[in-house]
C-alpha positions in Angstrom: 57.2 45.9 -37.7 60.9 44.8 -38.9 61.9 47.2 -40.4 61.8 51.2 -41.0 60.8 51.3 -44.8 57.1 50.1 -43.7 56.8 53.5 -41.1 55.5 55.8 -44.0 57.6 58.1 -45.8 56.3 60.8 -44.7 57.6 60.4 -40.9 61.4 61.2 -42.2 62.7 58.0 -40.6 64.3 56.4 -42.6 66.6 59.3 -43.3 70.2 59.5 -41.8 70.9 63.1 -40.5 72.7 65.5 -41.2 74.5 64.8 -38.5 76.3 61.8 -39.2 76.1 59.0 -36.9 75.6 59.0 -33.8 75.4 62.2 -34.2 71.5 63.0 -35.0 68.3 64.0 -33.1 67.5 61.2 -30.0 64.3 59.3 -31.0 62.8 57.8 -28.2 61.5 54.0 -28.6 58.8 52.8 -26.3 58.2 49.0 -26.0 61.1 48.2 -27.7 61.8 44.6 -25.9 60.7 42.8 -28.5 62.3 41.7 -32.1 60.2 44.1 -33.9 61.6 46.9 -31.1 65.1 45.6 -31.4 65.0 45.2 -35.2 63.9 49.0 -35.4 66.2 50.9 -32.7 69.2 48.5 -35.4 67.6 50.3 -38.4 68.0 53.9 -36.0 71.4 53.5 -35.4 72.2 52.4 -38.4 71.4 55.5 -39.7 73.6 56.9 -37.5 70.9 58.1 -34.9 71.4 58.2 -31.3 68.4 55.8 -29.8 67.0 56.0 -26.2 64.9 53.0 -26.1 62.2 52.4 -23.4 59.9 49.1 -22.3 58.7 47.9 -18.6 58.8 44.6 -18.9 62.4 43.2 -17.5 62.7 40.2 -19.4 62.5 42.1 -22.5 64.5 44.6 -22.0 67.3 42.0 -20.7 66.8 40.8 -23.6 67.3 44.1 -25.6 70.3 45.1 -24.1 71.7 41.5 -24.9 70.6 41.7 -28.7 72.1 45.7 -29.0 75.4 44.9 -27.2 77.3 45.9 -29.6 75.1 48.3 -31.0 76.3 52.3 -30.6 74.2 55.1 -29.7 71.7 52.8 -28.3 70.7 52.9 -24.2 67.7 50.0 -23.5 65.9 51.1 -20.3 63.5 49.8 -17.8 61.0 51.8 -17.2 57.5 53.1 -17.5 56.9 54.8 -20.4 55.6 58.0 -18.7 58.2 57.8 -15.6 61.5 57.7 -17.5 59.9 60.8 -19.4 59.0 63.3 -16.7 62.2 61.8 -15.2 63.9 62.6 -18.8 67.6 62.7 -18.4 68.8 62.8 -22.0 68.3 65.1 -25.0 65.2 65.6 -25.9 63.9 63.7 -29.1 63.5 63.9 -32.5 62.0 61.7 -33.8 59.6 58.8 -31.3 58.3 55.5 -32.6 55.2 54.3 -29.8 54.8 50.9 -30.4 52.2 49.7 -27.2 50.4 47.5 -25.4 46.5 46.6 -27.2 45.3 49.2 -25.1 47.7 51.7 -26.4 49.1 54.2 -25.2 47.5 56.2 -21.6 47.3 59.6 -21.5 50.5 60.8 -19.6 52.4 58.9 -22.0 51.5 61.4 -25.1 51.1 64.4 -23.1 54.6 63.8 -21.6 55.9 62.9 -25.1 54.6 66.4 -26.3 55.9 68.5 -24.0 59.3 67.1 -23.6 60.3 69.5 -25.8 59.6 71.8 -29.7 62.1 70.1 -31.2 60.1 66.8 -31.9 59.1 66.7 -35.4 57.6 63.7 -36.0 55.8 60.5 -34.2 55.2 56.8 -35.7 52.5 54.9 -33.9 52.7 51.1 -34.1 49.6 50.0 -33.3 47.8 46.4 -33.4 44.4 48.1 -32.7 42.7 50.3 -35.1 40.0 52.0 -33.0 42.6 52.4 -29.6 45.1 54.1 -32.6 42.1 56.2 -33.6 41.2 57.4 -30.1 45.0 57.8 -29.4 45.2 59.8 -32.8 42.0 62.3 -31.5 44.6 62.7 -28.4 47.7 63.4 -30.2 44.8 66.1 -32.4 44.3 67.5 -29.5 47.9 69.1 -28.8 47.9 70.6 -32.4 49.5 67.5 -34.8 48.1 66.0 -37.1 47.7 62.3 -39.1 50.6 62.5 -41.9 50.1 59.3 -43.0 49.1 56.0 -42.2 49.6 52.4 -43.4 47.5 49.5 -42.3 49.5 45.4 -42.4 47.6 42.1 -42.9 50.7 40.1 -41.3 48.1 37.7 -39.5 45.6 36.3 -42.3 42.4 35.1 -41.9 42.2 37.1 -38.4 40.3 40.2 -37.7 44.3 41.4 -36.7 45.5 44.4 -38.9 48.6 46.2 -37.6 49.0 50.0 -38.3 51.7 52.4 -38.5 50.3 56.1 -38.3 53.0 58.8 -38.6 52.4 62.0 -37.2 53.7 65.5 -37.5 52.9 68.8 -35.8 50.1 70.4 -37.9 51.5 73.8 -39.6 51.0 76.9 -38.2 48.7 79.3 -39.0 45.3 80.5 -38.5 42.1 77.5 -39.4 39.6 79.1 -41.1 37.0 80.2 -39.8 34.2 78.6 -38.0 36.1 75.7 -37.6 37.6 74.5 -34.9 41.0 73.1 -33.4 40.9 69.4 -34.0 40.4 67.3 -31.2 38.5 70.7 -29.6 34.3 71.7 -29.1 33.5 74.7 -29.9 33.0 77.6 -27.1 29.0 77.9 -25.5 27.3 79.8 -28.1 30.0 79.8 -31.3 
């Protein structure tokens, strides 16, 4: 992905923060070392967001730091995303962009991200495997989140590869209809 304009509009990533440049909510970006990640970070910073980018590949981190050297309000960390989330040291993110490898986001990353604070209001999840994306959306649903939007891109024509971007948001609080279990949860035995 090369622009926040590709994110589903419901994600709220393309709006500048009300707080002004650099004062906006923190955005966590994983898998930010590649060209697409750098482009997303630049766009979010241009909109006024503070960005914390994490990538486990040291070479990708070095490239991202070089490419973002003149970009204010962006920090790039070389770390496993789950370990970085556990360690913290930055304001809880209001927005997150997950761009995991083909195997998807490890369960620990999703669990720690969603436990990072009540201020998280949207997650954009980039995936090159729709089946893995569906699996991980179910994990979000188990935490009380919902799929707010989904876009698919055939950026590798004449192949089976489809790049997907899902917008996830917290489910609206309130009573669930009788007889319907929460998403991702099995009904109790005997119910």
